[in-house]
GULUMVEX-307732 format. One record per residue (C-alpha): residue in one letter; residue number from 1; x, y, z. Coordinates in Angstrom, 2 decimals. Layout:
! GULUMVEX-307732
+------+-----+---------+---------+---------+
| code | pos |      px |      py |      pz |
+------+-----+---------+---------+---------+
|    A | NUM |       X |       Y |       Z |
...
+------+-----+---------+---------+---------+
***
This chain:
! GULUMVEX-307732
+------+-----+---------+---------+---------+
| code | pos |      px |      py |      pz |
+------+-----+---------+---------+---------+
|    M |   1 |   -3.03 |   80.10 |   25.25 |
|    R |   2 |   -2.83 |   78.90 |   21.79 |
|    L |   3 |    0.78 |   80.64 |   21.22 |
|    L |   4 |    2.05 |   78.72 |   24.29 |
|    Q |   5 |    0.61 |   75.46 |   22.82 |
|    R |   6 |    2.13 |   76.13 |   19.45 |
|    H |   7 |    5.40 |   76.91 |   21.18 |
|    I |   8 |    5.50 |   73.58 |   22.84 |
|    L |   9 |    4.23 |   71.61 |   19.62 |
|    F |  10 |    7.00 |   73.04 |   17.74 |
|    E |  11 |    9.73 |   72.12 |   20.55 |
|    L |  12 |    8.06 |   68.54 |   20.38 |
|    L |  13 |    8.46 |   68.20 |   16.87 |
|    K |  14 |   11.89 |   69.66 |   16.41 |
|    T |  15 |   13.34 |   67.33 |   19.33 |
|    F |  16 |   11.40 |   64.49 |   17.97 |
|    A |  17 |   12.63 |   64.62 |   14.59 |
|    V |  18 |   16.30 |   64.99 |   15.80 |
|    L |  19 |   16.14 |   62.23 |   18.35 |
|    L |  20 |   14.42 |   59.84 |   15.67 |
|    S |  21 |   16.88 |   60.36 |   13.14 |
|    I |  22 |   19.77 |   59.47 |   15.54 |
|    L |  23 |   18.00 |   56.52 |   16.74 |
|    T |  24 |   16.79 |   55.25 |   13.07 |
|    V |  25 |   20.52 |   55.54 |   11.88 |
|    L |  26 |   21.63 |   53.59 |   14.76 |
|    L |  27 |   19.07 |   50.71 |   14.34 |
|    V |  28 |   19.57 |   50.59 |   10.51 |
|    F |  29 |   23.08 |   49.80 |   10.95 |
|    V |  30 |   22.10 |   47.24 |   13.28 |
|    G |  31 |   19.59 |   45.78 |   10.71 |
|    V |  32 |   21.68 |   46.01 |    7.98 |
|    F |  33 |   24.46 |   44.21 |    9.84 |
|    R |  34 |   21.97 |   41.44 |   10.51 |
|    E |  35 |   21.01 |   41.03 |    7.11 |
|    V |  36 |   24.59 |   40.90 |    5.88 |
|    Q |  37 |   25.40 |   38.23 |    8.45 |
|    E |  38 |   22.28 |   36.02 |    7.66 |
|    S |  39 |   22.37 |   36.48 |    3.91 |
|    G |  40 |   26.13 |   37.25 |    2.76 |
|    L |  41 |   25.14 |   40.54 |    0.87 |
|    G |  42 |   27.39 |   42.46 |   -0.94 |
|    G |  43 |   27.87 |   46.30 |   -1.10 |
|    E |  44 |   25.44 |   46.96 |   -3.61 |
|    Q |  45 |   22.61 |   44.83 |   -2.15 |
|    V |  46 |   23.10 |   46.53 |    1.36 |
|    L |  47 |   22.49 |   50.01 |   -0.36 |
|    Q |  48 |   19.33 |   48.65 |   -2.13 |
|    I |  49 |   17.85 |   47.14 |    1.23 |
|    L |  50 |   18.58 |   50.41 |    3.17 |
|    P |  51 |   15.43 |   52.36 |    1.87 |
|    F |  52 |   13.20 |   49.16 |    3.29 |
|    I |  53 |   14.99 |   48.65 |    6.55 |
|    V |  54 |   14.36 |   52.46 |    7.50 |
|    P |  55 |   10.52 |   52.21 |    7.44 |
|    S |  56 |   10.54 |   48.73 |    9.02 |
|    T |  57 |   12.42 |   49.93 |   12.20 |
|    M |  58 |   10.37 |   52.92 |   12.92 |
|    P |  59 |    7.33 |   51.42 |   14.67 |
|    F |  60 |   10.06 |   50.30 |   17.43 |
|    T |  61 |   11.78 |   53.60 |   17.49 |
|    I |  62 |    8.86 |   55.96 |   17.70 |
|    P |  63 |    7.55 |   55.10 |   21.24 |
|    A |  64 |   11.01 |   55.37 |   22.83 |
|    T |  65 |   11.82 |   58.34 |   21.05 |
|    M |  66 |    8.42 |   60.27 |   21.83 |
|    L |  67 |    9.06 |   59.23 |   25.51 |
|    L |  68 |   12.45 |   60.88 |   25.53 |
|    T |  69 |   11.07 |   63.90 |   23.71 |
|    V |  70 |    8.49 |   64.63 |   26.29 |
|    C |  71 |   10.95 |   64.03 |   29.02 |
|    L |  72 |   13.39 |   66.67 |   27.37 |
|    V |  73 |   10.78 |   69.20 |   26.46 |
|    Y |  74 |    8.40 |   69.18 |   29.45 |
|    G |  75 |   11.57 |   68.63 |   31.93 |
|    R |  76 |   13.15 |   71.90 |   30.34 |
|    I |  77 |    9.69 |   73.70 |   30.70 |
|    A |  78 |    9.28 |   72.90 |   34.42 |
|    A |  79 |   12.68 |   73.43 |   35.20 |
|    N |  80 |   12.72 |   76.97 |   33.94 |
|    Q |  81 |    9.73 |   77.63 |   35.96 |
|    E |  82 |    7.39 |   78.11 |   32.83 |
|    V |  83 |    4.75 |   75.69 |   34.24 |
|    T |  84 |    4.53 |   77.48 |   37.52 |
|    A |  85 |    4.13 |   80.94 |   35.65 |
|    A |  86 |    1.36 |   79.36 |   33.43 |
|    K |  87 |   -0.50 |   78.13 |   36.53 |
|    A |  88 |   -0.09 |   81.45 |   38.12 |
|    A |  89 |   -1.71 |   82.80 |   34.85 |
|    G |  90 |   -4.69 |   80.51 |   35.39 |
|    I |  91 |   -3.63 |   78.26 |   32.51 |
|    N |  92 |   -4.59 |   74.42 |   33.34 |
|    V |  93 |   -1.70 |   71.95 |   32.99 |
|    I |  94 |   -3.88 |   69.83 |   31.08 |
|    S |  95 |   -3.58 |   72.56 |   28.12 |
|    L |  96 |    0.13 |   72.44 |   28.36 |
|    L |  97 |    0.18 |   68.51 |   27.96 |
|    A |  98 |   -2.41 |   68.48 |   25.21 |
|    P |  99 |    0.14 |   69.21 |   22.50 |
|    A | 100 |    2.20 |   66.06 |   23.74 |
|    F | 101 |   -1.06 |   63.80 |   23.92 |
|    V | 102 |   -2.45 |   65.00 |   20.47 |
|    L | 103 |    1.01 |   64.44 |   18.74 |
|    A | 104 |    1.51 |   61.03 |   20.49 |
|    F | 105 |   -2.06 |   59.96 |   19.51 |
|    L | 106 |   -1.02 |   60.71 |   15.79 |
|    L | 107 |    2.20 |   58.88 |   16.23 |
|    S | 108 |    0.32 |   55.80 |   17.44 |
|    F | 109 |   -1.94 |   55.91 |   14.45 |
|    A | 110 |    1.27 |   56.21 |   12.12 |
|    S | 111 |    3.18 |   53.19 |   13.77 |
|    L | 112 |   -0.10 |   51.03 |   13.32 |
|    I | 113 |    0.07 |   51.92 |    9.42 |
|    L | 114 |    3.59 |   51.38 |    9.32 |
|    T | 115 |    3.43 |   47.99 |   11.01 |
|    D | 116 |    0.29 |   46.94 |    8.92 |
|    Q | 117 |    1.41 |   48.52 |    5.57 |
|    V | 118 |    4.69 |   49.34 |    5.28 |
|    M | 119 |    6.51 |   46.59 |    7.15 |
|    P | 120 |    5.15 |   43.90 |    4.98 |
|    W | 121 |    5.83 |   45.84 |    1.89 |
|    A | 122 |    9.45 |   46.37 |    3.17 |
|    V | 123 |    9.99 |   42.84 |    4.11 |
|    E | 124 |    8.76 |   41.36 |    0.80 |
|    N | 125 |   11.18 |   43.97 |   -1.13 |
|    I | 126 |   14.07 |   42.86 |    1.02 |
|    H | 127 |   13.35 |   39.31 |    0.58 |
|    R | 128 |   13.42 |   40.02 |   -3.26 |
|    I | 129 |   16.66 |   41.50 |   -3.07 |
|    V | 130 |   18.10 |   38.79 |   -1.24 |
|    A | 131 |   16.91 |   36.13 |   -3.54 |
|    N | 132 |   18.40 |   38.20 |   -6.53 |
|    A | 133 |   21.75 |   38.20 |   -4.53 |
|    V | 134 |   21.41 |   34.31 |   -3.87 |
|    E | 135 |   20.64 |   33.96 |   -7.63 |
|    E | 136 |   23.81 |   35.81 |   -8.50 |
|    I | 137 |   25.96 |   33.80 |   -6.03 |
|    F | 138 |   24.39 |   30.65 |   -7.34 |
|    L | 139 |   25.26 |   31.42 |  -10.90 |
|    D | 140 |   28.83 |   32.55 |   -9.81 |
|    V | 141 |   29.42 |   29.37 |   -8.23 |
|    L | 142 |   28.30 |   27.39 |  -11.28 |
|    R | 143 |   30.58 |   29.52 |  -13.63 |
|    S | 144 |   33.52 |   28.54 |  -11.41 |
|    R | 145 |   32.96 |   25.20 |  -10.28 |
|    H | 146 |   30.44 |   23.74 |  -12.88 |
|    Q | 147 |   28.21 |   22.17 |   -9.96 |
|    M | 148 |   26.41 |   22.53 |   -7.00 |
|    T | 149 |   25.25 |   20.25 |   -4.20 |
|    D | 150 |   22.72 |   20.95 |   -1.29 |
|    P | 151 |   22.74 |   17.69 |    0.59 |
|    Q | 152 |   20.08 |   18.69 |    3.11 |
|    R | 153 |   17.39 |   19.20 |    0.40 |
|    G | 154 |   18.85 |   16.30 |   -1.96 |
|    I | 155 |   19.54 |   18.76 |   -4.90 |
|    S | 156 |   22.64 |   18.35 |   -7.15 |
|    I | 157 |   23.33 |   20.60 |  -10.26 |
|    T | 158 |   26.16 |   20.01 |  -12.70 |
|    V | 159 |   26.49 |   22.01 |  -15.86 |
|    M | 160 |   28.90 |   22.41 |  -18.81 |
|    G | 161 |   29.08 |   26.26 |  -18.76 |
|    V | 162 |   26.89 |   29.47 |  -17.87 |
|    E | 163 |   26.12 |   32.18 |  -20.22 |
|    D | 164 |   24.39 |   35.28 |  -18.66 |
|    K | 165 |   21.59 |   33.39 |  -16.77 |
|    R | 166 |   21.31 |   30.30 |  -18.99 |
|    L | 167 |   22.70 |   26.94 |  -18.05 |
|    I | 168 |   24.39 |   25.00 |  -20.74 |
|    R | 169 |   23.68 |   21.51 |  -20.60 |
|    P | 170 |   22.54 |   21.09 |  -17.11 |
|    T | 171 |   21.93 |   18.03 |  -15.20 |
|    F | 172 |   19.52 |   18.28 |  -12.16 |
|    R | 173 |   19.32 |   15.40 |   -9.62 |
|    Y | 174 |   16.57 |   15.74 |   -7.09 |
|    A | 175 |   16.39 |   13.11 |   -4.22 |
|    P | 176 |   14.40 |   14.23 |   -0.93 |
|    Q | 177 |   15.01 |   12.10 |    2.03 |
|    G | 178 |   13.34 |    8.93 |    1.89 |
|    R | 179 |   12.24 |    9.17 |   -1.71 |
|    S | 180 |   13.78 |    7.91 |   -5.16 |
|    P | 181 |   15.70 |   10.51 |   -7.01 |
|    V | 182 |   14.54 |   12.24 |  -10.17 |
|    L | 183 |   16.96 |   13.08 |  -12.94 |
|    I | 184 |   16.45 |   15.87 |  -15.48 |
|    Q | 185 |   18.89 |   16.38 |  -18.12 |
|    A | 186 |   18.38 |   19.37 |  -20.77 |
|    E | 187 |   20.34 |   21.10 |  -23.46 |
|    E | 188 |   19.85 |   24.54 |  -21.60 |
|    A | 189 |   18.06 |   25.97 |  -18.64 |
|    E | 190 |   17.28 |   29.32 |  -17.17 |
|    L | 191 |   16.32 |   30.10 |  -13.49 |
|    H | 192 |   13.78 |   32.46 |  -12.09 |
|    F | 193 |   13.46 |   33.16 |   -8.15 |
|    D | 194 |    9.88 |   33.23 |   -7.24 |
|    V | 195 |    9.80 |   34.71 |   -3.69 |
|    K | 196 |    6.00 |   35.22 |   -3.46 |
|    N | 197 |    5.36 |   31.55 |   -3.95 |
|    K | 198 |    8.47 |   30.52 |   -2.05 |
|    Q | 199 |   10.19 |   28.54 |   -5.23 |
|    V | 200 |   12.65 |   28.56 |   -7.92 |
|    L | 201 |   11.28 |   27.91 |  -11.20 |
|    V | 202 |   13.65 |   26.26 |  -13.71 |
|    E | 203 |   12.48 |   26.46 |  -17.39 |
|    L | 204 |   14.33 |   23.60 |  -19.30 |
|    V | 205 |   14.52 |   23.30 |  -23.10 |
|    H | 206 |   14.87 |   19.85 |  -24.87 |
|    G | 207 |   15.40 |   17.41 |  -22.42 |
|    F | 208 |   14.94 |   13.98 |  -20.66 |
|    L | 209 |   13.11 |   13.25 |  -17.51 |
|    D | 210 |   13.95 |   10.02 |  -15.80 |
|    M | 211 |   11.40 |    9.50 |  -12.78 |
|    P | 212 |   11.18 |    6.65 |  -10.24 |
|    G | 213 |    9.41 |    3.49 |  -11.34 |
|    D | 214 |   11.13 |    3.29 |  -14.80 |
|    R | 215 |    9.07 |    6.44 |  -16.15 |
|    Q | 216 |   11.00 |    8.25 |  -18.61 |
|    A | 217 |    9.83 |   11.11 |  -20.98 |
|    W | 218 |   11.41 |   13.34 |  -23.53 |
|    F | 219 |   10.26 |   17.08 |  -23.64 |
|    N | 220 |   10.78 |   20.09 |  -25.64 |
|    R | 221 |    9.96 |   22.63 |  -22.92 |
|    R | 222 |    9.29 |   22.19 |  -19.27 |
|    T | 223 |    9.06 |   24.33 |  -16.13 |
|    Q | 224 |   10.36 |   22.64 |  -12.89 |
|    P | 225 |    9.88 |   24.03 |   -9.71 |
|    F | 226 |   12.21 |   23.59 |   -6.51 |
|    P | 227 |   11.77 |   24.95 |   -3.02 |
|    L | 228 |   13.55 |   28.16 |   -1.92 |
|    P | 229 |   16.15 |   27.74 |    0.87 |
|    E | 230 |   14.25 |   27.21 |    4.53 |
|    Q | 231 |   15.29 |   30.62 |    5.73 |
|    M | 232 |   13.63 |   32.39 |    2.90 |
|    Q | 233 |   10.45 |   30.50 |    3.04 |
|    V | 234 |    9.24 |   31.58 |    6.47 |
|    T | 235 |    6.69 |   34.45 |    6.60 |
|    K | 236 |    6.19 |   35.44 |   10.21 |
|    A | 237 |    2.85 |   36.54 |   11.37 |
|    R | 238 |    4.14 |   40.05 |   12.02 |
|    H | 239 |    5.05 |   40.57 |    8.54 |
|    L | 240 |    1.41 |   40.14 |    7.34 |
|    S | 241 |   -0.78 |   42.92 |    7.01 |
|    I | 242 |   -4.17 |   42.96 |    8.90 |
|    R | 243 |   -6.13 |   41.83 |    5.82 |
|    T | 244 |   -3.89 |   38.96 |    4.86 |
|    I | 245 |   -4.18 |   37.75 |    8.93 |
|    N | 246 |   -7.97 |   37.97 |    8.59 |
|    E | 247 |   -7.95 |   35.87 |    5.40 |
|    R | 248 |   -5.91 |   33.23 |    6.77 |
|    V | 249 |   -8.06 |   33.39 |    9.87 |
|    G | 250 |  -10.99 |   32.63 |    7.75 |
|    I | 251 |   -9.41 |   29.83 |    5.89 |
|    V | 252 |   -8.16 |   28.09 |    9.11 |
|    T | 253 |  -11.62 |   28.56 |   10.70 |
|    A | 254 |  -13.34 |   27.08 |    7.78 |
|    E | 255 |  -10.88 |   23.93 |    7.86 |
|    L | 256 |  -11.63 |   23.32 |   11.44 |
|    K | 257 |  -15.36 |   23.52 |   10.85 |
|    Q | 258 |  -14.96 |   20.86 |    8.21 |
|    L | 259 |  -12.63 |   18.68 |   10.41 |
|    R | 260 |  -15.29 |   18.82 |   13.04 |
|    A | 261 |  -18.01 |   18.05 |   10.61 |
|    E | 262 |  -16.21 |   15.17 |    9.37 |
|    R | 263 |  -15.50 |   13.86 |   12.84 |
|    A | 264 |  -19.29 |   14.31 |   13.63 |
|    F | 265 |  -20.26 |   12.53 |   10.53 |
|    D | 266 |  -17.78 |    9.63 |   11.38 |
|    S | 267 |  -19.20 |    9.36 |   14.98 |
|    A | 268 |  -23.08 |    9.27 |   13.87 |
|    F | 269 |  -22.22 |    6.74 |   11.05 |
|    G | 270 |  -20.33 |    4.50 |   13.76 |
|    L | 271 |  -23.18 |    4.59 |   16.06 |
|    T | 272 |  -25.65 |    4.05 |   13.09 |
|    V | 273 |  -24.13 |    0.88 |   11.94 |
|    G | 274 |  -23.45 |   -0.46 |   15.31 |
|    E | 275 |  -19.48 |   -0.18 |   15.20 |
|    V | 276 |  -19.08 |    1.22 |   18.66 |
|    E | 277 |  -15.59 |   -0.14 |   18.78 |
|    R | 278 |  -14.93 |    2.08 |   15.91 |
|    L | 279 |  -15.16 |    5.05 |   18.25 |
|    S | 280 |  -12.70 |    3.97 |   21.04 |
|    N | 281 |   -9.75 |    3.15 |   18.67 |
|    A | 282 |   -6.57 |    5.10 |   18.92 |
|    N | 283 |   -6.97 |    6.96 |   15.83 |
|    Y | 284 |  -10.32 |    8.30 |   16.65 |
|    L | 285 |   -9.46 |    9.37 |   20.03 |
|    H | 286 |   -6.33 |   11.34 |   18.96 |
|    F | 287 |   -8.31 |   12.72 |   16.24 |
|    E | 288 |   -8.77 |   16.30 |   17.63 |
|    N | 289 |   -5.22 |   16.51 |   19.04 |
|    V | 290 |   -3.76 |   15.24 |   15.55 |
|    H | 291 |   -5.77 |   17.30 |   13.08 |
|    E | 292 |   -7.35 |   20.20 |   14.85 |
|    T | 293 |   -4.50 |   21.19 |   17.42 |
|    P | 294 |   -2.20 |   22.71 |   14.50 |
|    R | 295 |   -4.83 |   24.97 |   13.17 |
|    V | 296 |   -6.30 |   25.91 |   16.62 |
|    T | 297 |   -2.67 |   26.96 |   17.36 |
|    E | 298 |   -2.27 |   28.83 |   14.08 |
|    R | 299 |   -5.39 |   30.78 |   14.35 |
|    E | 300 |   -4.77 |   31.71 |   18.12 |
|    Q | 301 |   -1.22 |   32.96 |   16.93 |
|    L | 302 |   -2.88 |   35.01 |   13.92 |
|    L | 303 |   -5.53 |   36.60 |   16.42 |
|    T | 304 |   -2.93 |   37.46 |   19.05 |
|    E | 305 |   -0.76 |   39.08 |   16.34 |
|    K | 306 |   -3.66 |   41.09 |   15.01 |
|    H | 307 |   -4.97 |   42.50 |   18.39 |
|    S | 308 |   -1.17 |   43.13 |   19.88 |
|    R | 309 |   -0.38 |   45.17 |   16.86 |
|    F | 310 |   -3.25 |   47.76 |   17.80 |
|    A | 311 |   -1.95 |   47.70 |   21.59 |
|    L | 312 |    1.62 |   48.05 |   20.58 |
|    A | 313 |    1.09 |   50.83 |   18.12 |
|    A | 314 |   -1.11 |   52.60 |   21.06 |
|    S | 315 |    2.02 |   52.26 |   23.59 |
|    C | 316 |    3.37 |   55.54 |   22.09 |
|    F | 317 |    0.35 |   57.32 |   23.36 |
|    F | 318 |    0.42 |   55.47 |   26.84 |
|    F | 319 |    4.13 |   56.06 |   27.31 |
|    V | 320 |    3.47 |   59.92 |   26.60 |
|    L | 321 |    0.56 |   59.97 |   29.06 |
|    M | 322 |    2.91 |   58.45 |   31.97 |
|    G | 323 |    6.24 |   60.41 |   30.78 |
|    A | 324 |    4.88 |   63.91 |   30.30 |
|    P | 325 |    3.31 |   64.47 |   33.78 |
|    Y | 326 |    6.07 |   62.73 |   35.19 |
|    S | 327 |    8.96 |   65.22 |   33.69 |
|    I | 328 |    7.04 |   68.05 |   35.28 |
|    M | 329 |    7.05 |   66.32 |   38.69 |
|    Q | 330 |   10.57 |   65.93 |   38.51 |
|    A | 331 |   11.57 |   69.16 |   37.03 |
|    R | 332 |   14.99 |   69.54 |   39.21 |
|    K | 333 |   16.43 |   66.47 |   37.75 |
|    H | 334 |   18.22 |   65.92 |   34.49 |
|    F | 335 |   16.03 |   64.81 |   31.57 |
|    L | 336 |   18.07 |   61.93 |   31.14 |
|    T | 337 |   17.65 |   60.79 |   34.62 |
|    V | 338 |   13.93 |   61.39 |   34.10 |
|    F | 339 |   13.72 |   59.30 |   31.11 |
|    I | 340 |   15.87 |   56.28 |   32.59 |
|    I | 341 |   13.51 |   56.25 |   35.65 |
|    C | 342 |   10.64 |   56.07 |   33.39 |
|    F | 343 |   11.96 |   54.02 |   30.69 |
|    V | 344 |   13.64 |   51.23 |   33.10 |
|    P | 345 |   10.31 |   50.15 |   34.48 |
|    I | 346 |    8.77 |   50.06 |   30.97 |
|    L | 347 |   11.62 |   48.07 |   29.98 |
|    L | 348 |   11.45 |   45.77 |   32.84 |
|    G | 349 |    7.75 |   45.53 |   33.47 |
|    Y | 350 |    5.59 |   46.76 |   30.48 |
|    Y | 351 |    7.32 |   44.75 |   27.80 |
|    P | 352 |    7.64 |   41.52 |   29.89 |
|    M | 353 |    3.97 |   41.82 |   30.77 |
|    M | 354 |    3.10 |   42.40 |   27.22 |
|    L | 355 |    5.16 |   39.19 |   25.84 |
|    G | 356 |    3.93 |   37.03 |   28.79 |
|    L | 357 |    0.26 |   37.72 |   27.77 |
|    M | 358 |    0.81 |   37.53 |   24.23 |
|    N | 359 |    2.48 |   34.07 |   24.47 |
|    M | 360 |   -0.45 |   32.94 |   26.75 |
|    A | 361 |   -2.80 |   34.00 |   24.24 |
|    K | 362 |   -0.94 |   32.32 |   21.38 |
|    R | 363 |   -1.20 |   28.97 |   23.25 |
|    G | 364 |   -5.11 |   29.68 |   23.45 |
|    E | 365 |   -4.85 |   30.06 |   27.55 |
|    I | 366 |   -6.45 |   33.89 |   27.50 |
|    D | 367 |   -8.45 |   35.81 |   25.03 |
|    P | 368 |   -6.22 |   38.18 |   23.10 |
|    T | 369 |   -8.91 |   40.63 |   22.48 |
|    W | 370 |   -8.33 |   41.96 |   26.01 |
|    S | 371 |   -5.29 |   40.48 |   27.42 |
|    V | 372 |   -2.82 |   42.42 |   24.89 |
|    W | 373 |   -4.55 |   45.69 |   26.60 |
|    V | 374 |   -3.68 |   44.89 |   30.31 |
|    A | 375 |   -0.16 |   46.31 |   29.95 |
|    N | 376 |   -1.49 |   49.64 |   28.37 |
|    L | 377 |   -4.24 |   49.73 |   30.91 |
|    T | 378 |   -1.49 |   49.56 |   33.59 |
|    L | 379 |    0.38 |   52.55 |   32.08 |
|    L | 380 |   -3.20 |   54.63 |   32.08 |
|    L | 381 |   -3.85 |   53.87 |   35.75 |
|    I | 382 |   -0.21 |   55.21 |   36.68 |
|    S | 383 |   -0.67 |   58.10 |   34.29 |
|    I | 384 |   -4.08 |   59.23 |   35.75 |
|    W | 385 |   -2.47 |   59.18 |   39.31 |
|    M | 386 |    0.35 |   61.50 |   38.13 |
|    I | 387 |   -1.80 |   63.83 |   36.37 |
|    R | 388 |   -3.81 |   64.40 |   39.36 |
|    R | 389 |   -0.75 |   65.09 |   41.29 |
|    V | 390 |    0.52 |   67.51 |   38.83 |
|    L | 391 |   -3.02 |   69.31 |   38.90 |
|    R | 392 |   -2.88 |   69.69 |   42.60 |
|    N | 393 |    0.67 |   70.64 |   42.92 |
+------+-----+---------+---------+---------+
***
């Protein structure tokens, strides 16, 4: 009995490793191509981000790869009449499926770790490499043209020359839309890209600052922050760890409590002093929508991401729970046919259902603690029906 289970487990591991390697290589090329298109990276930067793209793609490749693995292994075993022979020897089919279920459970846990810990680390390092590439491109442009202009953010830079990372005789003009310009001149300056705080720090030496309102000042040393490009500032919720998500949810919840306490105090004060008309003005009536809605939306999005992370990681287990018995039922068909028959309903039913429920949860229409599990529970019911058929026949 144990010998047979070890044999099946070895076949699963061997096939899974080969298929995962192939799919990962294909997705890595797609991921690298996308980063090159979006950021204009060179060959050196591409090689640097490769080690970080590989682990960030694995949470998406593991479920599909494991489904293809069980279709191949159990389809071949059933086609060779090994399942029939095992049942004739008094071995329960569940014992034959147990190695796949255990492996799928462990891979689901690994997917959760990759999504929660490895992916934020990988994305942070990719952003760091991209920031360094942007820094090199920026300095190369200043070396050749001695000036750079960004009209969208109202920043223009002029230099006499560039030595390594030092700007010689730089002039910075910062004029955001709708605001008066700020002019900074210095003998030299040095740039530092701070990806974590989403800004560029400019260390200025011996310069002059001209601000709106005829405010002028000389300085020996000054550090002036500028915002990073918008595409480098966005940190998506899926790139955060669960611990960070919980911290942000706590901050947003505290802000909501503070806003509601202020609104309640304002209402009580208005009733106390007899200013009832104050409670009916437009600003007061729309207070909740204007001030609370963005924070409520952010909290719902963070909570949805937190709970959906567990559900999507567990999808590997539910895919195997359905795919393994179905492969035994369809023993006479080719394993690719069985995989397509399994995966197409997942692609057209499971993922649209999951994404639709997630969007509803993000809008606050349903509770994410249970809604993100509906698609998995649907697979569970189908799997129970298939396992019962396999046990009977």
